C-alpha positions as CSV (number, residue, x, y, z in Angstrom):
1,M,104.7,189.1,103.8
2,S,101.1,189.4,102.6
3,G,101.3,190.8,99.0
4,A,105.1,191.3,99.2
5,A,105.8,188.4,96.8
6,L,103.3,189.8,94.3
7,G,105.0,193.2,94.4
8,L,108.5,191.8,94.0
9,E,107.5,189.7,91.1
10,I,105.8,192.6,89.4
11,V,109.0,194.7,89.6
12,F,111.3,191.8,88.6
13,V,109.2,190.9,85.5
14,F,109.1,194.5,84.3
15,F,112.9,194.7,84.3
16,L,113.1,191.3,82.6
17,A,110.8,192.4,79.8
18,L,112.7,195.6,79.5
19,F,116.1,193.8,79.2
20,L,114.8,191.4,76.5
21,L,113.2,194.3,74.6
22,H,116.5,196.2,74.8
23,R,118.3,193.2,73.3
24,Y,116.0,193.0,70.3
25,G,114.7,196.5,69.8
26,D,116.4,199.9,69.4
27,F,115.2,202.5,72.0
28,K,117.0,205.3,70.2
29,K,115.8,204.9,66.7
30,Q,112.3,203.2,67.0
31,H,109.2,205.1,67.8
32,R,108.3,205.4,71.4
33,L,104.7,204.1,70.9
34,V,106.2,200.9,69.3
35,I,108.5,200.4,72.3
36,I,105.7,201.1,74.8
37,G,103.2,198.8,73.1
38,T,105.7,195.9,72.7
39,L,107.0,196.3,76.3
40,L,103.5,196.3,77.7
41,A,102.5,193.2,75.7
42,W,105.7,191.3,76.7
43,Y,105.4,192.5,80.3
44,L,101.8,191.3,80.8
45,C,102.5,187.9,79.3
46,F,105.6,187.3,81.4
47,L,103.7,188.6,84.4
48,I,100.9,186.0,84.0
49,V,103.5,183.2,83.9
50,F,105.3,184.4,87.0
51,I,102.2,185.2,89.1
52,L,100.2,182.0,88.3
53,P,102.1,179.8,90.9
54,L,101.2,182.3,93.6
55,D,97.5,181.9,92.5
56,V,97.8,178.1,92.8
57,S,99.3,178.2,96.3
58,T,96.7,180.7,97.5
59,T,93.9,178.6,96.0
60,I,95.1,175.5,97.8
61,Y,95.2,177.3,101.1
62,N,91.6,178.7,100.5
63,R,90.4,175.1,99.8
64,C,92.1,173.8,102.9
65,K,90.6,176.6,105.0
66,H,87.1,176.1,103.6
67,A,87.3,172.3,104.1
68,A,88.5,172.8,107.7
69,A,85.7,175.2,108.5
70,N,83.0,172.9,107.1
71,S,84.4,169.6,108.3
72,S,83.4,167.8,111.6
73,P,85.4,165.2,113.5
74,T,83.1,162.4,112.5
75,E,82.8,163.0,108.8
76,N,85.1,163.0,105.9
77,S,85.5,166.1,103.9
78,N,87.3,166.9,100.7
79,I,90.1,169.3,101.8
80,T,92.3,169.1,98.8
81,G,89.8,169.3,96.0
82,F,91.7,166.6,94.0
83,H,91.0,163.2,95.6
84,A,87.8,161.3,95.1
85,T,88.3,159.7,98.6
86,A,89.1,162.6,100.8
87,T,90.2,162.7,104.4
88,P,89.5,165.1,107.3
89,V,92.0,167.8,108.1
90,P,94.6,166.3,110.4
91,S,95.3,168.1,113.6
92,Q,99.0,167.8,113.2
93,H,98.8,169.5,109.8
94,P,96.8,172.7,110.3
95,C,96.0,175.0,107.4
96,F,98.6,177.6,108.0
97,K,98.9,180.7,105.8
98,P,101.6,180.5,103.1
99,W,104.3,183.1,103.0
100,S,103.2,184.4,99.6
101,Y,99.5,184.5,100.5
102,I,97.6,187.1,98.5
103,P,94.5,188.5,100.3
104,D,91.0,187.7,99.0
105,G,89.7,190.0,96.3
106,I,93.1,191.1,94.9
107,M,93.8,188.3,92.4
108,P,90.5,188.4,90.6
109,I,90.8,192.1,90.0
110,F,94.5,191.7,89.0
111,W,93.8,188.9,86.5
112,R,90.8,190.8,85.0
113,V,92.9,193.9,84.4
114,V,95.9,191.9,83.0
115,Y,93.8,189.6,80.8
116,W,91.5,192.2,79.2
117,T,94.4,194.6,78.6
118,S,96.4,191.9,76.8
119,Q,93.3,191.0,74.7
120,F,92.8,194.7,73.8
121,L,96.5,194.9,72.7
122,T,96.5,191.7,70.6
123,W,93.2,192.1,68.8
124,I,92.8,195.9,68.4
125,L,95.8,198.1,69.3
126,L,98.9,196.1,68.1
127,P,97.5,195.2,64.6
128,F,96.7,198.9,64.1
129,M,100.2,199.9,65.3
130,Q,101.7,197.4,62.9
131,S,100.1,199.0,59.9
132,Y,100.9,202.4,61.3
133,A,104.6,201.6,61.8
134,R,105.0,200.0,58.3
135,S,103.1,202.8,56.5
136,G,105.0,205.2,54.3
137,G,102.8,208.2,54.9
138,F,104.3,211.6,55.6
139,S,101.8,212.7,58.2
140,I,100.0,211.2,61.2
141,T,96.7,211.5,59.4
142,G,98.0,209.7,56.4
143,K,99.4,206.9,58.4
144,I,96.2,206.5,60.4
145,K,94.2,206.3,57.2
146,T,96.5,203.7,55.8
147,A,96.3,201.6,59.0
148,L,92.5,201.7,59.0
149,I,92.3,200.7,55.4
150,E,94.7,197.8,55.9
151,N,92.9,196.5,59.0
152,A,89.4,196.9,57.6
153,I,89.3,193.4,56.4
154,Y,91.0,192.1,59.5
155,Y,88.4,193.7,61.8
156,G,85.5,193.1,59.4
157,T,86.0,189.4,59.5
158,Y,85.6,189.2,63.3
159,L,82.6,191.6,63.2
160,L,81.0,189.4,60.5
161,I,81.4,186.2,62.5
162,F,80.2,187.8,65.7
163,G,77.2,189.4,64.0
164,A,76.2,186.1,62.4
165,F,76.4,184.5,65.8
166,L,74.2,187.1,67.4
167,I,71.6,186.8,64.6
168,Y,71.6,183.0,65.1
169,V,71.0,183.4,68.9
170,A,68.2,186.0,68.3
171,V,66.4,183.7,65.8
172,N,66.7,180.5,67.8
173,P,64.0,180.4,70.5
174,H,65.8,177.7,72.5
175,L,68.9,179.9,73.2
176,H,68.8,182.6,75.8
177,L,72.3,183.8,76.3
178,E,73.2,186.4,78.9
179,W,76.1,188.9,78.8
180,N,78.3,186.6,81.0
181,Q,77.7,183.7,78.6
182,L,78.5,185.8,75.6
183,Q,81.7,186.9,77.3
184,T,82.6,183.3,78.0
185,I,82.0,182.4,74.4
186,G,84.3,185.2,73.2
187,I,87.0,184.1,75.7
188,A,86.6,180.4,74.6
189,A,86.9,181.4,70.9
190,A,90.2,183.4,71.5
191,N,91.6,180.6,73.7
192,T,90.7,178.0,71.1
193,W,92.6,179.9,68.4
194,G,95.6,180.3,70.7
195,L,95.6,176.6,71.7
196,F,95.7,175.6,68.1
197,L,98.9,177.6,67.6
198,L,100.2,176.7,71.0
199,V,100.3,173.0,70.3
200,L,102.2,173.6,67.1
201,L,104.9,175.7,68.7
202,L,105.1,173.4,71.8
203,G,105.6,170.3,69.7
204,Y,108.6,172.0,68.0
205,G,110.1,173.4,71.2
206,L,109.9,170.2,73.2
207,V,112.3,168.4,70.8
208,E,114.4,171.3,69.4
209,I,115.5,172.8,72.7
210,P,117.1,169.7,74.1
211,R,118.5,168.8,70.7
212,S,120.1,172.2,70.3
213,Y,122.0,171.8,73.6
214,W,123.0,168.3,72.7
215,N,124.4,169.5,69.3
216,G,126.0,172.5,71.1
217,A,128.4,170.0,72.8
218,K,129.7,169.0,69.3
219,R,132.2,171.6,68.1
220,G,132.4,170.2,64.6
221,Y,128.7,170.4,64.2
222,L,128.5,174.0,65.4
223,L,131.4,175.1,63.1
224,M,129.8,173.4,60.0
225,K,126.5,175.1,60.8
226,T,128.2,178.4,61.2
227,Y,129.8,178.0,57.8
228,F,126.3,177.2,56.4
229,K,124.8,180.3,58.0
230,A,127.7,182.4,56.6
231,A,126.9,181.3,53.0
232,K,123.2,182.0,53.4
233,L,123.8,185.3,55.1
234,M,126.2,186.5,52.5
235,T,123.6,185.8,49.8
236,E,121.0,187.8,51.8
237,K,123.6,190.5,52.5
238,A,124.4,190.9,48.8
239,D,120.6,191.0,47.9
240,A,120.0,193.6,50.6
241,E,122.9,195.8,49.2
242,E,121.5,195.5,45.6
243,T,118.0,196.3,46.8
244,L,119.3,199.3,48.7
245,E,121.2,200.6,45.7
246,D,118.1,200.2,43.4
247,V,116.0,202.1,45.9
248,M,118.6,204.8,46.3
249,E,118.7,205.2,42.6
250,E,115.0,205.9,42.6
251,V,115.4,208.4,45.4
252,R,118.2,210.1,43.4
253,K,115.9,210.5,40.4
254,V,113.1,211.8,42.5
255,N,115.5,214.2,44.3
256,E,116.7,215.6,41.0
257,S,113.2,216.0,39.5
258,I,111.5,217.7,42.5
259,K,113.2,221.0,43.4
260,Y,113.0,222.7,46.7
261,N,110.1,225.0,45.6
262,H,107.9,222.1,44.6
263,P,104.9,221.3,47.0
264,L,106.1,217.7,47.4
265,R,109.6,218.7,48.3
266,K,108.8,218.2,52.0
267,C,108.0,214.6,51.3
268,V,111.3,214.1,49.4
269,D,113.2,215.7,52.4
270,T,111.5,213.2,54.7
271,I,112.6,210.3,52.5
272,L,116.2,211.7,52.4
273,K,116.3,211.7,56.2
274,K,115.7,207.9,56.2
275,C,118.6,207.3,53.8
276,P,122.1,206.4,54.9
277,T,124.5,209.3,55.5
278,E,126.7,208.7,52.5
279,Y,123.8,208.8,50.1
280,Q,122.4,211.9,51.8
281,E,125.7,213.7,51.2
282,K,125.9,212.7,47.6
283,M,122.4,213.7,46.8
284,G,122.7,217.0,48.6
285,R,125.4,218.1,46.2
286,N,123.2,217.7,43.1
287,M,120.6,220.2,44.3
288,D,120.1,223.0,41.7
289,D,118.8,226.4,42.4
290,Y,115.2,227.7,42.1
291,E,113.3,226.2,39.2
292,D,109.9,227.4,38.0
293,F,108.2,224.0,37.7
294,D,105.0,225.5,36.4
295,E,106.5,226.7,33.2
296,K,107.9,223.3,32.3
297,H,105.8,220.4,31.4
298,N,107.8,217.8,33.3
299,T,106.2,214.6,34.8
300,Y,106.5,214.6,38.5
301,P,105.8,211.6,40.8
302,S,102.5,211.6,42.7
303,E,102.2,211.7,46.4
304,K,101.0,208.1,46.3
305,S,104.2,207.0,44.6
306,L,106.3,208.9,47.1
307,V,104.5,207.1,49.9
308,K,105.4,203.8,48.3
309,L,109.0,204.9,47.8
310,H,109.2,206.0,51.5
311,K,108.0,202.6,52.6
312,Q,110.6,200.9,50.4
313,V,113.4,203.1,51.8
314,I,112.5,202.3,55.4
315,Y,112.4,198.5,54.7
316,S,115.6,198.4,52.6
317,V,117.7,200.5,55.0
318,Q,116.6,198.4,58.0
319,R,117.3,195.2,56.2
320,H,120.7,196.4,55.0
321,R,121.7,197.5,58.5
322,R,120.5,194.2,59.9
323,T,122.5,192.0,57.5
324,Q,125.6,194.1,58.1
325,V,125.5,193.7,61.9
326,Q,124.6,190.0,61.7
327,W,127.5,189.4,59.3
328,Q,129.9,190.9,61.8
329,I,128.4,188.9,64.7
330,L,128.6,185.7,62.6
331,L,132.3,186.4,61.8
332,E,133.1,186.7,65.5
333,Q,131.3,183.5,66.2
334,A,133.1,181.6,63.4
335,F,136.5,182.9,64.5
336,Y,135.8,181.9,68.1
337,L,134.7,178.3,67.1
338,E,137.8,177.9,65.0
339,D,139.9,179.1,68.0
340,V,138.2,176.5,70.2
341,A,139.0,173.8,67.6
342,K,142.7,174.8,67.6
343,N,143.0,175.1,71.4
344,E,141.6,171.6,72.1
345,T,145.0,170.1,71.3
346,S,146.9,172.7,73.2
347,A,149.5,171.2,75.6
348,T,149.8,174.4,77.7
349,H,146.1,174.6,78.6
350,Q,146.1,178.3,77.8
351,F,143.3,179.6,75.5
352,V,144.8,181.7,72.7
353,H,142.7,183.9,70.5
354,T,143.5,184.7,66.9
355,F,142.0,188.2,67.2
356,Q,141.8,190.3,70.3
357,S,138.3,191.6,71.2
358,P,137.9,195.2,70.0
359,E,136.0,196.1,73.2
360,P,138.0,196.7,76.3
361,E,137.9,193.7,78.7
362,N,136.7,194.0,82.2
363,K,139.7,193.7,84.5
364,F,137.6,192.1,87.3
365,L,136.2,189.5,84.8
366,Q,139.6,189.0,83.2
367,Y,141.2,188.2,86.6
368,F,138.8,185.3,87.3
369,Y,138.2,184.2,83.7
370,N,141.8,184.0,82.7
371,P,143.1,182.0,79.7
372,T,143.5,178.9,81.8
373,V,140.0,179.0,83.1
374,E,138.7,179.7,79.6
375,W,140.5,176.7,78.2
376,Y,139.1,174.3,80.8
377,W,135.6,175.7,80.3
378,E,135.5,175.8,76.6
379,C,137.5,172.7,75.8
380,L,136.5,170.3,78.6
381,L,133.6,171.4,80.9
382,R,131.2,173.2,78.5
383,P,130.5,170.1,76.3
384,W,129.7,167.9,79.3
385,F,127.5,170.7,80.8
386,Y,125.5,170.9,77.6
387,R,125.1,167.2,77.4
388,I,123.8,167.0,81.0
389,L,121.5,169.9,80.4
390,A,120.2,168.3,77.2
391,V,119.4,165.1,79.2
392,V,117.5,167.0,81.9
393,L,115.5,169.0,79.3
394,S,114.7,165.7,77.5
395,I,113.3,164.3,80.7
396,F,111.1,167.4,81.1
397,S,109.9,167.0,77.5
398,V,108.9,163.4,78.1
399,I,107.0,164.4,81.2
400,V,105.1,167.1,79.3
401,V,104.2,164.8,76.4
402,W,103.0,162.1,78.8
403,S,100.9,164.6,80.9
404,E,99.4,166.1,77.7
405,C,98.1,162.7,76.7
406,T,96.8,161.7,80.2
407,F,95.8,164.9,82.1
408,F,92.0,164.2,81.5
409,S,92.2,161.0,83.7
410,T,91.4,161.9,87.3
411,T,90.9,158.3,88.7
412,P,93.6,157.2,88.7
413,V,95.7,160.4,88.3
414,L,98.2,159.8,85.5
415,S,99.4,163.3,84.8
416,L,102.8,163.6,86.5
417,F,102.3,167.4,87.1
418,A,99.1,166.6,89.1
419,V,100.9,163.9,91.0
420,F,103.7,166.2,92.1
421,I,101.2,168.9,93.2
422,Q,99.0,166.5,95.1
423,L,102.0,165.0,97.0
424,A,103.0,168.5,98.1
425,E,99.4,169.4,99.0
426,K,99.2,166.5,101.5
427,T,101.9,168.1,103.7
428,Y,100.9,171.7,102.9
429,N,104.4,172.5,101.6
430,Y,103.5,175.7,99.8
431,I,107.1,176.5,98.9
432,Y,107.5,173.2,97.1
433,I,104.1,173.8,95.3
434,E,105.2,177.2,94.1
435,I,108.6,175.9,92.9
436,A,107.1,172.9,91.1
437,C,104.4,175.1,89.5
438,F,107.0,177.7,88.5
439,L,109.4,175.2,86.9
440,S,106.6,173.5,85.0
441,I,105.1,176.6,83.5
442,F,108.5,178.1,83.0
443,F,109.6,175.1,80.9
444,L,106.4,175.2,78.9
445,S,106.9,179.0,78.3
446,I,110.5,178.5,77.2
447,C,109.4,175.9,74.7
448,V,106.7,178.1,73.3
449,Y,108.4,181.6,73.5
450,S,111.7,180.4,72.2
451,T,110.0,179.1,69.1
452,V,108.4,182.5,68.6
453,F,111.9,184.0,68.7
454,R,113.3,181.5,66.3
455,I,110.7,181.3,63.6
456,R,111.1,183.5,60.6
457,V,108.4,184.3,58.0
458,F,110.5,185.3,55.0
459,N,111.6,188.9,55.7
460,Y,108.3,190.2,57.2
461,Y,108.7,188.7,60.7
462,Y,112.2,188.2,62.0
463,L,113.3,188.8,65.6
464,A,117.0,189.7,65.3
465,S,119.2,190.4,68.4
466,H,121.6,193.2,68.9
467,H,118.9,195.9,68.4
468,Q,118.2,194.8,64.8
469,T,114.5,193.9,65.0
470,D,112.2,196.3,63.1
471,A,109.0,197.7,64.5
472,Y,106.7,195.4,62.6
473,S,108.3,192.2,64.0
474,L,108.3,193.6,67.5
475,L,104.6,194.3,67.4
476,F,103.9,191.0,65.8
477,S,105.8,189.2,68.6
478,G,103.7,191.1,71.1
479,M,100.5,189.9,69.4
480,L,101.7,186.3,69.4
481,F,102.6,186.4,73.1
482,C,99.2,187.9,74.1
483,R,97.4,185.2,72.1
484,L,99.5,182.3,73.3
485,T,99.8,183.0,77.1
486,P,96.1,182.6,78.2
487,P,95.7,179.1,76.6
488,L,99.2,178.2,77.8
489,C,98.1,179.0,81.4
490,L,94.8,177.1,81.0
491,N,96.7,174.1,79.6
492,F,99.1,174.2,82.6
493,L,96.1,174.3,85.0
494,G,94.6,171.4,83.2
495,L,97.9,169.4,83.6
496,T,97.9,170.0,87.3
497,H,94.1,169.3,87.7
498,M,93.5,172.8,89.0
499,D,91.0,173.6,86.3
500,S,87.6,172.3,87.4
501,S,86.2,172.5,83.8
502,I,88.8,170.0,82.7
503,S,89.0,167.7,85.8
504,H,85.2,167.9,86.4
505,Q,85.5,168.2,90.1
506,N,83.4,170.5,92.3
507,T,86.2,172.4,93.9
508,Q,87.1,176.1,94.4
509,P,88.7,177.3,91.1
510,T,91.7,179.5,90.9
511,A,91.3,183.2,90.5
512,Y,92.6,182.9,86.9
513,T,90.0,180.4,85.8
514,S,87.2,182.3,87.5
515,I,87.6,185.2,85.0
516,M,87.3,182.7,82.1
517,G,83.7,181.8,83.1
518,S,82.2,178.4,83.0
519,M,83.0,176.4,79.9
520,K,79.8,174.4,80.3
521,V,78.3,177.0,77.9
522,L,80.4,175.4,75.2
523,S,80.7,171.8,76.4
524,F,81.9,170.5,73.0
525,I,85.0,172.7,73.4
526,A,85.6,172.0,77.1
527,D,85.0,168.2,76.8
528,G,86.3,167.7,73.3
529,F,88.8,170.2,71.8
530,Y,90.6,171.2,75.1
531,I,91.1,167.5,76.0
532,Y,91.9,165.7,72.8
533,Y,93.6,168.3,70.7
534,P,96.8,168.6,73.0
535,M,97.4,164.9,72.2
536,L,98.5,166.1,68.8
537,V,101.8,167.2,70.4
538,V,103.0,163.6,70.1
539,I,102.8,163.6,66.3
540,L,104.4,167.0,66.2
541,C,107.3,165.9,68.4
542,I,107.9,162.9,66.1
543,A,107.8,165.1,63.0
544,T,110.3,167.5,64.6
545,Y,112.6,164.7,65.8
546,F,112.9,163.4,62.2
547,S,113.2,166.9,60.8
548,L,110.2,166.4,58.4
549,G,109.6,170.2,58.3
550,T,113.2,170.9,57.4
551,R,113.2,168.3,54.7
552,C,110.0,169.7,53.2
553,L,111.4,173.2,53.1
554,N,114.6,171.9,51.6
555,L,112.6,170.2,48.8
556,L,110.8,173.4,48.1
557,G,114.0,175.3,47.5
558,F,114.6,176.9,51.0
559,Q,118.1,175.8,51.9
560,Q,118.2,174.2,55.4
561,F,121.1,172.7,57.3
562,M,121.1,169.0,56.7
563,G,124.1,166.8,57.2
564,D,123.3,164.3,54.5
565,N,122.6,166.7,51.6
566,D,124.8,167.8,48.7
567,M,123.5,171.3,48.7
568,T,124.3,171.6,52.4
569,S,127.9,170.5,51.7
570,D,128.3,173.0,48.9
571,L,127.0,175.8,51.1
572,V,129.3,174.7,54.0
573,D,132.3,174.8,51.6
574,E,131.3,178.2,50.3
575,G,130.9,179.6,53.8
576,K,134.2,178.2,54.9
577,E,135.9,180.0,52.0
578,L,134.1,183.2,52.9
579,I,135.2,183.0,56.5
580,R,138.8,182.2,55.4
581,R,138.8,185.3,53.2
582,E,137.5,187.5,55.9
583,K,140.1,186.2,58.3
584,R,142.9,187.0,55.9
585,K,141.5,190.5,55.4
586,R,141.4,191.1,59.1
587,Q,144.9,189.7,59.6
588,R,146.2,192.1,57.0
589,Q,144.4,195.0,58.6
590,E,145.9,194.2,62.0
591,E,149.4,193.8,60.5
592,G,149.0,197.2,58.9
593,E,147.9,198.8,62.1
594,N,150.9,197.2,64.0
595,R,153.3,198.5,61.4
596,R,151.9,201.9,61.6
597,R,152.1,201.9,65.4
598,E,155.7,200.8,65.2
599,W,156.5,203.5,62.7
600,K,155.1,206.2,65.0
601,E,156.9,204.8,68.0
602,R,160.2,204.6,66.2
603,Y,160.3,207.9,64.2
604,G,157.6,210.0,65.8
605,H,159.3,210.6,69.1
606,N,162.7,211.2,67.5
607,R,161.3,213.8,65.3
608,E,159.5,215.6,68.2
609,D,162.7,215.5,70.3
610,S,164.8,217.0,67.5
611,T,162.3,219.7,66.8
612,R,162.1,220.5,70.6
613,N,165.9,220.7,70.9
614,R,166.2,222.9,67.8
615,N,163.7,225.4,69.2
616,V,165.5,225.6,72.5
617,H,168.8,226.8,71.0
618,V,167.3,229.2,68.4
619,D,167.8,232.9,68.9
620,P,164.5,234.7,69.6
621,K,165.0,237.0,66.6
622,E,165.3,234.1,64.2
623,S,162.3,232.1,65.6
624,N,160.0,233.1,62.8
625,L,162.4,232.0,60.1
626,S,163.1,228.7,61.9
627,D,159.4,228.0,62.2
628,I,158.9,228.7,58.5
629,S,161.8,226.4,57.5
630,T,160.6,223.7,59.8
631,N,157.1,223.7,58.4
632,R,158.5,223.6,54.8
633,S,160.8,220.6,55.7
634,A,158.0,218.8,57.4
635,S,155.6,219.2,54.5
636,K,158.3,218.1,52.1
637,Y,159.0,215.1,54.3
638,T,155.3,214.3,54.5
639,R,154.8,214.4,50.8
640,A,157.8,212.2,50.2
641,N,156.7,209.8,52.9
642,N,153.2,209.6,51.4
643,R,154.7,208.6,48.0
644,T,156.9,206.0,49.7
645,E,154.0,204.6,51.7
646,R,151.8,204.6,48.6
647,D,154.3,202.5,46.6
648,R,154.7,200.2,49.6
649,I,150.9,199.6,49.8
650,E,150.7,198.8,46.1
651,L,153.4,196.2,46.5
652,L,151.9,194.7,49.7
653,Q,148.4,194.4,48.3
654,D,147.2,190.8,48.0
655,V,145.6,190.4,44.7
656,E,142.5,188.3,45.0
657,P,139.7,187.5,42.5
658,L,136.7,189.7,42.8
659,D,133.6,188.1,44.3
660,F,130.1,189.2,45.4
661,N,131.5,190.0,48.9
662,A,133.2,193.1,47.7
663,E,131.8,196.4,48.9
664,T,132.8,198.6,46.0
665,F,134.4,198.0,42.6
666,T,136.9,200.5,41.3
667,D,139.7,200.4,38.8
668,D,142.2,202.0,41.1
669,P,141.3,201.9,44.8
670,L,144.0,204.4,45.6
671,E,142.9,207.0,43.1
672,S,139.1,206.6,43.6
673,E,137.3,209.8,44.4
674,P,135.1,209.7,47.5
675,G,131.5,210.2,46.8
676,R,131.8,209.6,43.0
677,Y,128.7,208.1,41.4
678,Q,129.5,205.0,39.2
679,P,127.7,204.4,35.9
680,G,126.3,201.1,37.2
681,G,124.1,202.9,39.7
682,R,126.5,202.3,42.7
683,Y,127.4,204.9,45.1
684,L,130.8,205.0,46.9
685,S,131.1,205.8,50.6
686,M,131.6,209.4,51.5
687,S,133.9,208.6,54.5
688,H,137.6,209.0,54.0
689,S,139.3,205.6,54.6
690,R,142.5,205.3,56.4
691,I,145.6,204.5,54.3
692,F,146.4,201.2,56.1
693,D,142.8,199.8,56.1
694,D,143.5,197.3,53.3
695,V,147.1,196.4,54.3
């Protein structure tokens, strides 16, 4: 089994990172370099989290083996590396090799490759790719130039700080730093910046994750929050539609002014390819023939303005598509929560859905997860499961907060993580050590990484599921993961007293801490910042528990969900009305489809049978005449039927006041021409709608 566990985890973590990236990114539409860069960053960070427990168990075995080799029967020796009063290796507990033992020399090389690759990604490659992906240039050279200009200040700041430090070292005669010490200082600086951000995210996640599961057991709370999200999302959706229409109007003007023989026409064609299909079809019809632009003194846009317009088109189209998909997902969530609220009082214990799922259900899953099982799970078991999970996660959060405030104490050992590891080390239970380490660092990672997935910096950074995350946000998340993971691992090793620079014990370090170098070069960071700054997590947890950040954002004008606020109540009522209106619209659509299906089943087969019987008894010489008469009668019947159906639709339409949720505004929806451009700068869809869509 030597090295087998390492290989299995490497493969498993790769597919885990690929699955998460597939959920948030779009492999078909986004650039391959963006997908590869983000996947590599996520993969390396998740790999560090999963492999670190194996490094801990291997280090404990090496310490035991080294202590057993150097100990004598008459003297005491420190075999564990944790206790101040150590005992010799007992004969009944030999230092046997763990099942996941990794041979010497593999882990240092592995950690060195993983760490420096992740640092290269987060500080050099990913920031450059961010600017490259967001650039509106029309060529690779133009995008590279834009990315270099945007990152000049970013890179120049670090070079300025590093240059000033080198000058200070060269001038000061008392400082003689070697290359290894300079490397350690650079690592310490990067980890210090990461630890500063890590504590902020950890303080939020330790409270918010257990509270989210506790609130998830309250159906009324979830439904009210969904209504609140619907009102906010509808505002964002309307704003995205207006922005897209304004940008498309600018594209239309540019498309009409620059003809196909103009030198900048290739740039305009590139912009048109990024526009939605309905706008492309409308603009393509307005293309005139050849025009000699040299003889006319028209003002044409410059290439710089086209680059800016191209960037606006990419952003507006992505935002519009994202809000459309999120609106549909939120509607399904609201409908389902309303169904749960209705089925809670059901006497039949059968879960009934208002709307059937548009996707075909799996027969195997449907057999086991039938309406009865679904009712018991959704209405009875799920709330209790969420409450129990919230209590367990709260206990973990309390353990983390206590250990963060006491991990620097080695005599006595107050950190609960260190106590658990030391108890397992006495019996050489390597499986328990790996499980305890994995659960501990996994919980810390969930608290930090989930906050990265939840936070939103206006519309510049936003991780949206269902393949709706843009390239800029994916790359930015990769940067955050690469900067947060190394200090997260060092903090975990400090909580378990496996980091000798924190515990101040002369023991064999882990392979991960060996690549970090000795922190004695910067003692004020190792003995000060790394020990006392994590205590700030207590204040951050208290602030998160009382929702101080949410209240501050609400005072600044950013609507946040708060139960005791008048603005929240207004938005909840508005969202409830929007959901009710969408529900009525979908019900009318389903009723129309059912009536059309019944019409086809009732009259369609009879018409086919009568036509088939008539053709059987017709003389072969008169077949041509009968076909002509049949076609005429069918066309006449179709025209009459269309008029009848048209009158019936007008009578069945439910007249409702117009609101900002409407997609298009026309005087006569039945007589509107597809693709017609409205005077207000609004384009209509080019797709032909079905006649029963609004019934």
